[in-house]
C-alpha positions in Angstrom: 10.3 18.2 99.5 12.4 21.6 99.7 9.5 23.5 98.1 7.3 22.4 101.1 9.7 24.1 103.7 10.9 27.2 102.0 9.1 28.4 98.9 12.0 30.7 97.9 14.8 28.0 98.1 12.3 25.7 96.1 12.0 28.2 93.4 15.7 28.8 93.2 16.4 25.1 92.9 13.9 24.8 90.0 15.3 27.8 88.4 18.9 26.3 88.7 17.8 23.1 87.4 16.1 24.7 84.4 19.1 26.8 83.7 21.7 24.2 83.8 19.6 21.5 81.9 17.9 23.4 79.4 20.6 25.9 79.0 23.0 23.4 78.0 20.6 21.6 75.7 19.7 24.8 73.9 23.3 25.4 73.1 23.8 21.9 71.9 20.7 22.3 69.5 21.6 25.9 68.3 25.5 26.2 68.2 26.7 22.9 67.0 24.6 22.9 63.9 25.7 26.3 62.9 29.4 25.2 63.3 28.7 21.9 61.2 26.8 23.0 58.4 27.7 26.8 58.2 25.7 29.9 58.5 23.9 29.5 55.3 21.7 26.5 56.2 22.0 26.9 60.1 18.4 27.8 60.6 17.3 24.8 58.6 19.5 22.4 60.8 18.4 24.0 64.0 14.7 23.5 62.9 15.0 20.0 61.8 17.0 19.3 65.2 14.2 21.0 67.3 11.5 19.0 65.3 13.2 15.7 66.0 13.6 16.6 69.6 9.8 17.5 69.9 8.8 14.1 68.1 11.2 12.2 70.3 9.4 13.6 73.2 5.9 12.9 71.8 6.8 9.3 70.8 8.8 8.4 74.0 5.7 9.5 76.2 3.4 7.4 74.2 5.6 4.5 74.3 6.2 4.9 78.0 2.4 5.0 78.7 1.9 1.8 76.6 4.7 0.1 78.4 3.3 1.1 81.8 -0.2 -0.2 80.9 1.1 -3.5 79.5 3.9 -4.3 81.9 4.1 -1.7 84.5 6.3 1.1 85.6 9.4 -1.2 86.7 9.5 -2.6 83.2 9.2 0.8 81.5 12.0 2.4 83.8 14.3 -0.7 83.0 13.3 -0.4 79.2 14.6 3.2 79.0 17.7 2.4 80.9 18.6 -0.3 78.6 17.9 2.0 75.7 20.4 4.6 77.3 23.0 2.0 77.5 22.5 0.7 74.0 22.8 4.4 72.8 26.0 4.8 74.8 27.5 1.8 73.2 26.3 2.8 69.7 27.8 6.4 70.0 31.1 4.9 71.5 31.6 2.4 68.4 30.7 5.4 66.2 33.1 7.6 67.7 35.9 4.9 67.6 35.2 4.1 64.0 35.2 8.0 63.2 38.6 8.4 64.8 40.2 5.5 62.8 39.2 7.1 59.4 
């Protein structure tokens, strides 16, 4: 809607979103593996993480398409919301378990 009224503001908003969303994502994908595995195997770790991210995007788009065709878009939206909640629970349990060790 912003883009329709003022093209410059629309481009500025889209650029800001890209910077803040993908900039943080690229930092996570590139910096954290180097800290974990060290510099010797860092390129392999970054490559594997990038590959898994691409495969996740590929499979999630296929799964979303199947869910929308079979059950509708509302079900697909709810499904991915529940998957996010499940992921949050699993990560929280893993974090708590890791702190006890």
